[in-house]
C-alpha beads as a LAMMPS data file, in Angstrom:
LAMMPS data file: protein, C-alpha beads

171 atoms
170 bonds

1 atom types
1 bond types

-500.0 500.0 xlo xhi
-500.0 500.0 ylo yhi
-500.0 500.0 zlo zhi

Masses

1 110.0

Atoms # bond

1 1 1 -205.973 382.999 -380.055
2 1 1 -207.089 382.916 -384.241
3 1 1 -210.353 382.067 -385.429
4 1 1 -209.072 379.488 -386.346
5 1 1 -206.865 378.046 -383.528
6 1 1 -210.237 378.679 -382.021
7 1 1 -212.061 376.224 -383.606
8 1 1 -210.098 373.278 -384.199
9 1 1 -209.926 373.520 -380.184
10 1 1 -213.308 373.799 -379.666
11 1 1 -213.647 370.668 -381.854
12 1 1 -211.218 368.633 -380.198
13 1 1 -213.419 369.805 -376.158
14 1 1 -216.356 368.842 -378.351
15 1 1 -215.161 365.035 -378.875
16 1 1 -214.469 364.212 -374.959
17 1 1 -217.533 363.296 -373.253
18 1 1 -216.744 365.735 -371.056
19 1 1 -217.746 368.941 -373.102
20 1 1 -221.240 369.592 -374.456
21 1 1 -220.841 373.337 -375.559
22 1 1 -217.700 376.016 -376.305
23 1 1 -218.631 379.713 -376.292
24 1 1 -215.057 382.183 -376.721
25 1 1 -215.051 385.163 -375.266
26 1 1 -214.190 386.645 -378.535
27 1 1 -217.605 385.711 -380.378
28 1 1 -219.194 386.898 -376.965
29 1 1 -218.321 390.187 -377.893
30 1 1 -219.743 390.121 -381.315
31 1 1 -222.544 388.980 -380.328
32 1 1 -222.811 391.743 -377.652
33 1 1 -221.745 394.350 -380.244
34 1 1 -224.345 392.945 -382.939
35 1 1 -226.676 393.526 -380.375
36 1 1 -225.901 396.745 -379.003
37 1 1 -226.027 398.340 -383.388
38 1 1 -229.425 396.926 -383.743
39 1 1 -230.602 398.578 -381.005
40 1 1 -229.179 402.133 -382.324
41 1 1 -232.394 403.387 -384.442
42 1 1 -234.651 403.126 -381.525
43 1 1 -232.486 404.887 -379.734
44 1 1 -232.453 407.594 -382.829
45 1 1 -236.275 407.443 -382.396
46 1 1 -236.261 408.194 -378.653
47 1 1 -233.842 411.021 -379.344
48 1 1 -235.929 412.676 -382.190
49 1 1 -239.507 412.325 -379.966
50 1 1 -237.550 413.570 -377.713
51 1 1 -236.303 417.067 -379.534
52 1 1 -240.076 417.287 -380.639
53 1 1 -241.588 416.817 -377.069
54 1 1 -238.812 419.068 -375.743
55 1 1 -240.086 421.568 -378.787
56 1 1 -243.813 421.633 -377.790
57 1 1 -243.463 421.753 -374.306
58 1 1 -241.338 425.014 -374.846
59 1 1 -243.754 426.672 -377.065
60 1 1 -246.801 425.149 -375.647
61 1 1 -245.538 427.307 -372.538
62 1 1 -244.035 430.490 -373.778
63 1 1 -247.769 430.767 -376.022
64 1 1 -250.115 429.926 -372.609
65 1 1 -247.286 432.365 -370.892
66 1 1 -247.545 435.295 -373.393
67 1 1 -251.250 434.673 -373.601
68 1 1 -251.865 435.321 -369.871
69 1 1 -249.708 438.039 -369.628
70 1 1 -250.633 439.627 -372.407
71 1 1 -252.802 442.395 -371.400
72 1 1 -250.038 443.155 -368.596
73 1 1 -247.414 442.697 -372.004
74 1 1 -249.858 445.905 -373.501
75 1 1 -249.551 447.755 -370.907
76 1 1 -245.772 448.051 -370.361
77 1 1 -245.612 448.647 -374.475
78 1 1 -247.737 451.831 -373.855
79 1 1 -245.630 452.727 -371.086
80 1 1 -243.166 452.959 -373.686
81 1 1 -241.356 449.685 -373.720
82 1 1 -239.655 448.767 -376.735
83 1 1 -240.398 445.733 -378.480
84 1 1 -236.488 443.987 -377.066
85 1 1 -237.281 445.210 -373.990
86 1 1 -240.743 443.624 -373.474
87 1 1 -239.215 440.065 -375.570
88 1 1 -236.236 440.324 -372.856
89 1 1 -239.316 440.377 -370.068
90 1 1 -240.608 436.861 -370.646
91 1 1 -236.835 435.986 -372.257
92 1 1 -235.416 436.247 -368.506
93 1 1 -238.206 433.580 -367.276
94 1 1 -237.335 430.939 -370.374
95 1 1 -233.819 431.293 -369.603
96 1 1 -234.455 430.412 -366.061
97 1 1 -236.506 427.676 -366.511
98 1 1 -234.495 426.018 -369.208
99 1 1 -231.345 426.591 -367.666
100 1 1 -233.511 424.708 -364.617
101 1 1 -235.137 422.335 -366.653
102 1 1 -231.601 421.249 -367.956
103 1 1 -230.089 420.441 -364.706
104 1 1 -233.334 418.542 -363.472
105 1 1 -232.864 417.069 -367.162
106 1 1 -229.714 415.254 -366.412
107 1 1 -230.377 413.906 -362.997
108 1 1 -233.648 412.317 -364.446
109 1 1 -232.177 411.679 -367.169
110 1 1 -229.846 409.620 -365.220
111 1 1 -232.388 407.557 -363.025
112 1 1 -234.368 407.066 -366.635
113 1 1 -231.666 405.924 -368.391
114 1 1 -230.586 403.063 -365.583
115 1 1 -233.975 402.101 -365.409
116 1 1 -234.415 401.229 -368.817
117 1 1 -230.914 399.615 -369.082
118 1 1 -231.766 397.529 -365.766
119 1 1 -234.845 396.469 -367.437
120 1 1 -233.061 395.514 -370.963
121 1 1 -230.716 393.763 -369.328
122 1 1 -230.470 389.865 -369.607
123 1 1 -228.457 386.872 -367.474
124 1 1 -226.997 386.429 -370.916
125 1 1 -227.086 390.355 -372.122
126 1 1 -226.012 393.724 -370.025
127 1 1 -225.605 396.749 -371.153
128 1 1 -223.314 399.689 -368.800
129 1 1 -224.278 402.593 -367.766
130 1 1 -222.058 405.015 -369.365
131 1 1 -223.010 408.042 -370.428
132 1 1 -220.645 410.316 -371.751
133 1 1 -220.367 413.732 -371.407
134 1 1 -220.851 414.872 -375.151
135 1 1 -224.317 412.575 -374.500
136 1 1 -225.195 415.698 -371.441
137 1 1 -223.351 418.521 -373.893
138 1 1 -225.709 417.650 -377.009
139 1 1 -228.883 417.713 -374.936
140 1 1 -228.134 420.617 -373.425
141 1 1 -227.110 422.161 -376.630
142 1 1 -230.495 420.994 -377.992
143 1 1 -232.670 422.079 -374.695
144 1 1 -230.762 425.636 -375.699
145 1 1 -231.306 425.587 -379.338
146 1 1 -234.727 424.793 -379.254
147 1 1 -234.847 427.417 -376.586
148 1 1 -233.278 430.233 -378.819
149 1 1 -235.783 429.107 -381.483
150 1 1 -239.401 429.193 -379.253
151 1 1 -237.949 432.752 -377.872
152 1 1 -237.355 434.122 -381.353
153 1 1 -241.209 432.891 -382.473
154 1 1 -242.791 434.621 -379.180
155 1 1 -240.426 437.884 -380.184
156 1 1 -242.307 438.124 -383.611
157 1 1 -245.482 437.360 -381.562
158 1 1 -245.071 439.675 -379.107
159 1 1 -244.267 442.195 -381.873
160 1 1 -247.623 441.731 -382.774
161 1 1 -249.456 442.587 -379.828
162 1 1 -252.470 444.508 -379.796
163 1 1 -252.036 447.436 -377.514
164 1 1 -255.495 448.793 -377.783
165 1 1 -257.418 445.807 -378.114
166 1 1 -255.641 444.111 -375.348
167 1 1 -256.215 446.811 -372.960
168 1 1 -259.751 446.948 -373.706
169 1 1 -260.790 443.345 -373.035
170 1 1 -262.692 443.025 -369.929
171 1 1 -260.558 440.197 -367.446

Bonds

1 1 1 2
2 1 2 3
3 1 3 4
4 1 4 5
5 1 5 6
6 1 6 7
7 1 7 8
8 1 8 9
9 1 9 10
10 1 10 11
11 1 11 12
12 1 12 13
13 1 13 14
14 1 14 15
15 1 15 16
16 1 16 17
17 1 17 18
18 1 18 19
19 1 19 20
20 1 20 21
21 1 21 22
22 1 22 23
23 1 23 24
24 1 24 25
25 1 25 26
26 1 26 27
27 1 27 28
28 1 28 29
29 1 29 30
30 1 30 31
31 1 31 32
32 1 32 33
33 1 33 34
34 1 34 35
35 1 35 36
36 1 36 37
37 1 37 38
38 1 38 39
39 1 39 40
40 1 40 41
41 1 41 42
42 1 42 43
43 1 43 44
44 1 44 45
45 1 45 46
46 1 46 47
47 1 47 48
48 1 48 49
49 1 49 50
50 1 50 51
51 1 51 52
52 1 52 53
53 1 53 54
54 1 54 55
55 1 55 56
56 1 56 57
57 1 57 58
58 1 58 59
59 1 59 60
60 1 60 61
61 1 61 62
62 1 62 63
63 1 63 64
64 1 64 65
65 1 65 66
66 1 66 67
67 1 67 68
68 1 68 69
69 1 69 70
70 1 70 71
71 1 71 72
72 1 72 73
73 1 73 74
74 1 74 75
75 1 75 76
76 1 76 77
77 1 77 78
78 1 78 79
79 1 79 80
80 1 80 81
81 1 81 82
82 1 82 83
83 1 83 84
84 1 84 85
85 1 85 86
86 1 86 87
87 1 87 88
88 1 88 89
89 1 89 90
90 1 90 91
91 1 91 92
92 1 92 93
93 1 93 94
94 1 94 95
95 1 95 96
96 1 96 97
97 1 97 98
98 1 98 99
99 1 99 100
100 1 100 101
101 1 101 102
102 1 102 103
103 1 103 104
104 1 104 105
105 1 105 106
106 1 106 107
107 1 107 108
108 1 108 109
109 1 109 110
110 1 110 111
111 1 111 112
112 1 112 113
113 1 113 114
114 1 114 115
115 1 115 116
116 1 116 117
117 1 117 118
118 1 118 119
119 1 119 120
120 1 120 121
121 1 121 122
122 1 122 123
123 1 123 124
124 1 124 125
125 1 125 126
126 1 126 127
127 1 127 128
128 1 128 129
129 1 129 130
130 1 130 131
131 1 131 132
132 1 132 133
133 1 133 134
134 1 134 135
135 1 135 136
136 1 136 137
137 1 137 138
138 1 138 139
139 1 139 140
140 1 140 141
141 1 141 142
142 1 142 143
143 1 143 144
144 1 144 145
145 1 145 146
146 1 146 147
147 1 147 148
148 1 148 149
149 1 149 150
150 1 150 151
151 1 151 152
152 1 152 153
153 1 153 154
154 1 154 155
155 1 155 156
156 1 156 157
157 1 157 158
158 1 158 159
159 1 159 160
160 1 160 161
161 1 161 162
162 1 162 163
163 1 163 164
164 1 164 165
165 1 165 166
166 1 166 167
167 1 167 168
168 1 168 169
169 1 169 170
170 1 170 171
């Protein structure tokens, strides 16, 4: 049925005393598409803020880890380990934590998404919980990218550890 035919049918139905209003599925679909499109900027803001938060958390955790273990890392360097080997010592832990974070993030993220969609739904509009595989891949890819950037920054920090100063410090 075309839009013109829908309008004509609506006029005929409303001229009777038995019909107060008419709504067509095509109109509802267009309204829902508009409502969903209006949410896109909000979704992108959430994605951007989540990315910044993930980067800051990874960076802070790694910095704290290195700061707390500076004496240990200086000892390893004094024993003759190269900078790349010292970095690998820290990177192994970060890789394990990144993988665990990605796996837990998938489950917790799905629960949070379900909660948000449930709260955003109403009697007139319901949003389906559909998360495409690409969403999971992009999230995991961004986490790995941030982790790699933090690991690169950590390598530079580890190269600059003052071995003598770190070993002289009293705990």
